[in-house]
C-alpha positions as CSV (number, residue, x, y, z in Angstrom):
1,M,67.9,160.4,-8.3
2,T,64.7,159.1,-6.7
3,P,61.3,160.5,-7.5
4,E,61.1,162.2,-4.1
5,E,64.5,163.8,-4.6
6,L,63.4,165.0,-8.1
7,K,60.2,166.4,-6.6
8,E,62.1,168.3,-3.9
9,A,64.6,169.7,-6.4
10,V,61.8,170.9,-8.7
11,L,59.8,172.4,-5.8
12,A,62.9,174.2,-4.7
13,L,62.9,176.2,-7.9
14,D,61.3,179.6,-8.1
15,S,57.9,179.9,-9.8
16,D,59.2,180.9,-13.2
17,A,61.8,178.1,-13.3
18,R,59.1,175.6,-12.3
19,K,56.8,176.8,-15.1
20,A,59.7,176.6,-17.6
21,F,60.5,173.0,-16.4
22,L,56.8,172.0,-16.9
23,L,56.7,173.4,-20.4
24,D,60.0,171.7,-21.2
25,A,59.4,168.3,-19.5
26,L,55.7,167.8,-19.8
27,P,55.6,166.9,-23.5
28,E,58.1,164.1,-23.0
29,L,56.5,162.9,-19.8
30,A,53.1,162.9,-21.5
31,K,54.3,160.5,-24.2
32,D,54.7,157.8,-21.6
33,A,51.4,158.6,-19.9
34,M,49.4,158.5,-23.1
35,Q,50.4,154.8,-23.6
36,D,48.8,153.7,-20.3
37,Q,45.1,154.3,-20.0
38,M,45.0,153.2,-16.3
39,F,47.6,155.9,-15.6
40,L,45.6,158.5,-17.5
41,M,42.6,157.6,-15.3
42,Q,44.8,158.4,-12.3
43,L,45.7,161.7,-13.8
44,F,42.2,162.7,-14.7
45,P,41.1,163.7,-11.1
46,I,44.3,165.7,-10.7
47,F,43.6,167.5,-13.9
48,L,40.0,168.2,-12.9
49,G,41.2,169.5,-9.5
50,L,43.6,171.9,-11.2
51,L,40.8,173.2,-13.4
52,K,38.5,173.7,-10.5
53,E,41.2,175.6,-8.5
54,S,42.0,177.8,-11.5
55,G,38.3,178.7,-12.0
56,I,38.3,177.4,-15.6
57,E,35.1,175.4,-16.4
58,L,35.3,172.2,-18.4
59,A,33.1,173.8,-21.1
60,Q,35.7,176.6,-21.4
61,L,38.5,174.2,-21.8
62,V,36.7,172.2,-24.5
63,Q,36.1,175.5,-26.4
64,L,39.8,176.4,-26.0
65,A,40.9,173.0,-27.1
66,S,38.8,173.2,-30.2
67,M,40.7,176.3,-31.2
68,F,44.0,174.3,-31.1
69,A,42.6,171.3,-33.0
70,P,43.6,170.8,-36.6
71,A,40.9,172.1,-39.0
72,D,40.3,168.5,-40.4
73,A,39.9,167.1,-36.8
74,V,37.0,169.4,-35.9
75,G,33.7,167.5,-35.8
76,Q,35.4,164.1,-35.8
77,G,35.1,161.8,-32.9
């Protein structure tokens, strides 16, 4: 299956099925992406665009992310 065929198949799903697919597939896909910093830089503008469209501000996201961080990781960096 080509990437275009895969995209068409996923977009043909209803909204709930697409969300379920994202939750299931994204962790595995992210493992590959995290290994390639140049690819991460390509994803960053997409991620920022999604945030902007959702109305979430970056400061809110940082605050939310800190709630999910392990207790021993807070303040490190």
